[in-house]
C-alpha positions as CSV (number, residue, x, y, z in Angstrom):
1,M,0.0,0.0,0.0
2,D,1.4,3.4,-1.0
3,V,0.5,5.7,1.9
4,Y,1.4,8.8,0.0
5,K,-1.0,8.0,-2.8
6,I,-3.8,7.4,-0.3
7,L,-3.1,10.6,1.6
8,K,-3.0,12.7,-1.6
9,A,-6.0,11.1,-3.3
10,E,-8.2,11.6,-0.3
11,N,-6.8,15.1,0.5
12,Y,-6.1,14.1,4.1
13,S,-4.7,16.5,6.7
14,I,-2.0,15.4,9.0
15,I,-1.3,16.3,12.7
16,I,2.2,15.5,13.8
17,F,2.6,14.4,17.4
18,G,5.7,16.0,18.9
19,S,7.1,19.3,17.8
20,G,10.8,18.6,18.5
21,F,13.5,17.7,16.0
22,T,11.8,14.6,14.7
23,G,8.5,16.4,14.3
24,E,10.2,19.1,12.3
25,Y,11.9,16.5,10.2
26,L,8.6,14.8,9.5
27,L,7.0,18.2,8.5
28,E,9.8,18.7,6.0
29,H,9.3,15.1,4.7
30,C,5.5,15.6,4.4
31,R,6.0,18.8,2.5
32,R,8.4,17.2,0.1
33,H,5.6,14.7,-0.7
34,R,3.1,17.6,-1.0
35,L,1.1,16.4,2.0
36,C,-1.0,18.9,4.1
37,V,0.2,19.2,7.7
38,T,-2.6,20.9,9.8
39,A,-0.8,21.1,13.1
40,F,1.7,19.8,15.6
41,A,0.2,18.3,18.8
42,D,2.5,18.5,21.8
43,N,2.0,17.8,25.5
44,S,4.6,20.5,26.5
45,I,2.7,23.6,27.6
46,A,5.8,25.6,26.9
47,K,5.6,24.7,23.2
48,Q,1.8,25.1,22.8
49,G,0.8,28.3,21.0
50,A,4.0,28.5,19.0
51,F,4.3,28.1,15.3
52,I,6.9,25.9,13.5
53,D,7.4,27.0,9.9
54,G,3.8,28.4,9.8
55,V,2.3,25.3,11.4
56,P,0.6,25.8,14.9
57,V,1.7,23.8,17.9
58,L,-1.5,22.7,19.8
59,G,-2.2,20.8,23.0
60,L,-3.4,17.2,22.4
61,A,-7.0,17.9,23.4
62,E,-7.1,21.1,21.2
63,A,-5.6,19.3,18.2
64,M,-8.1,16.5,18.0
65,P,-11.7,18.0,17.8
66,G,-12.9,19.7,14.7
67,V,-9.8,19.0,12.6
68,P,-10.3,17.3,9.3
69,M,-7.8,14.6,9.9
70,R,-7.5,11.0,9.0
71,W,-3.9,10.0,9.4
72,L,-1.6,10.7,12.3
73,F,2.2,10.2,12.1
74,W,3.5,9.2,15.5
75,C,6.9,10.5,16.7
76,P,7.4,9.1,20.2
77,Q,10.8,9.3,21.9
78,G,12.5,10.8,18.8
79,R,11.6,8.0,16.4
80,I,9.2,7.8,13.5
81,C,7.2,4.6,14.2
82,G,4.6,4.7,11.5
83,A,1.1,5.9,10.6
84,W,-2.2,5.4,12.2
85,F,-5.6,5.7,10.6
86,A,-7.7,7.8,12.9
87,N,-11.2,7.5,11.5
């Protein structure tokens, strides 16, 4: 299965969990593949409210409701582990 084709064909938006180095790397990767990143979700209150290259950093609860999202790329502990279909 080609995840990029699915995400592009269905015009999915992406929320990246974690706004550190790995999250920024994933943003760059998504943009290279012309994927729409809606927001970063981060549990660090200090990072919430900031913007990274024009993308807002939201709290986890704030990022989930009302956002047209289907795929989430998970970046725990500085590693990209895969994708999860949210709906």
